[in-house]
Each structure stands twice: as structure tokens, then as C-alpha cells.
C-alpha positions in Angstrom: -55.9 -27.8 31.3 -56.9 -25.4 33.9 -59.2 -22.5 32.9 -58.3 -18.9 33.7 -61.3 -17.3 35.3 -61.8 -13.6 35.1 -63.3 -13.7 38.6 -65.2 -15.9 41.1 -68.7 -14.7 41.7 -71.2 -15.8 44.4 -74.5 -16.9 42.9 -76.2 -14.5 45.3 -74.4 -11.6 43.5 -75.9 -12.6 40.1 -79.2 -11.5 38.7 -81.8 -14.3 38.0 -84.0 -14.0 34.9 -87.2 -15.8 35.7 -88.4 -15.9 32.0 -85.1 -17.4 30.6 -84.1 -19.3 33.8 -80.6 -17.9 33.6 -78.3 -16.1 36.0 -76.3 -13.2 34.7 -73.5 -10.9 35.8 -72.0 -7.9 34.1 -69.0 -8.5 31.9 -66.3 -5.8 31.4 -67.0 -6.0 27.6 -70.5 -4.6 28.2 -72.4 -7.9 27.8 -73.4 -10.3 30.5 -71.8 -13.5 31.8 -74.5 -16.2 31.7 -75.2 -19.6 33.3 -78.5 -21.4 33.1 -80.4 -22.9 35.9 -80.2 -26.2 34.0 -76.3 -25.9 33.9 -76.4 -25.5 37.7 -78.6 -28.6 38.1 -75.9 -30.4 36.0 -73.1 -29.3 38.3 -71.7 -26.7 35.9 -69.8 -23.8 37.6 -68.6 -21.8 34.6 -70.4 -18.6 33.5 -69.6 -17.6 29.9 -69.9 -14.3 28.1 -71.4 -14.7 24.7 -69.5 -11.6 23.3 -66.0 -12.3 24.5 -63.7 -15.1 25.7 -64.0 -14.3 29.4 -65.4 -16.8 31.9 -66.2 -16.7 35.6 -66.4 -19.3 38.2 -69.9 -19.3 39.8 -69.7 -20.1 43.6 -72.8 -21.9 44.8 -74.0 -24.8 47.0 -74.8 -27.7 44.7 -77.3 -28.9 47.2 -79.4 -25.8 46.4 -79.7 -27.1 42.8 -80.3 -30.8 43.4 -83.1 -32.5 41.5 -85.1 -34.2 44.3 -87.5 -35.9 41.8 -84.6 -37.7 40.1 -83.1 -38.8 43.4 -86.4 -40.3 44.4 -86.7 -42.2 41.1 -83.2 -43.6 41.3 -83.8 -44.9 44.8 -86.9 -46.7 43.6 -85.2 -48.5 40.7 -84.3 -52.1 41.2 -80.5 -52.9 41.2 -79.1 -53.9 37.8 
């Protein structure tokens, strides 16, 4: 099933909340689309509005949200 996005928004156009570690963007319903920094680390690209059914596609470079500490740990693990 393909999802119908309300819009595609560049991560640079979203506002970052340092305290909650989430990116937000105004939704036409009056609330805010949200996507957490953790979601971005996990490769998620869908911002959701908690007050309505609209979703946006967040455009970003996954390399900007890579977890370098996990990559280093994986490289040091012995093969199974």
C-alpha cells in the first residue's frame, strides 16, 4: 500500500525542539507534524500529525542521522 503524503518537506524547513528531540512542521489542522530524532536514526521518513490523519514525507540525508557508535561496535564484533 502506498501512502498519500500531504506534502514533502525538507528537514531544513522543519523546526527542531532541543528538549523533546523532535522535528515539527505546521499542519493545516492547526497542530504540528512531528518526527523524532530517534525515528530519523531508524530510517523513518514519515512525519505524523497527532490531531488528524495527514502525514508528510520528510526529505533528509540518512547519513546525517547515522549512529557512528553502533557502526564501530558492529565492525568490532567477531563473525557469527
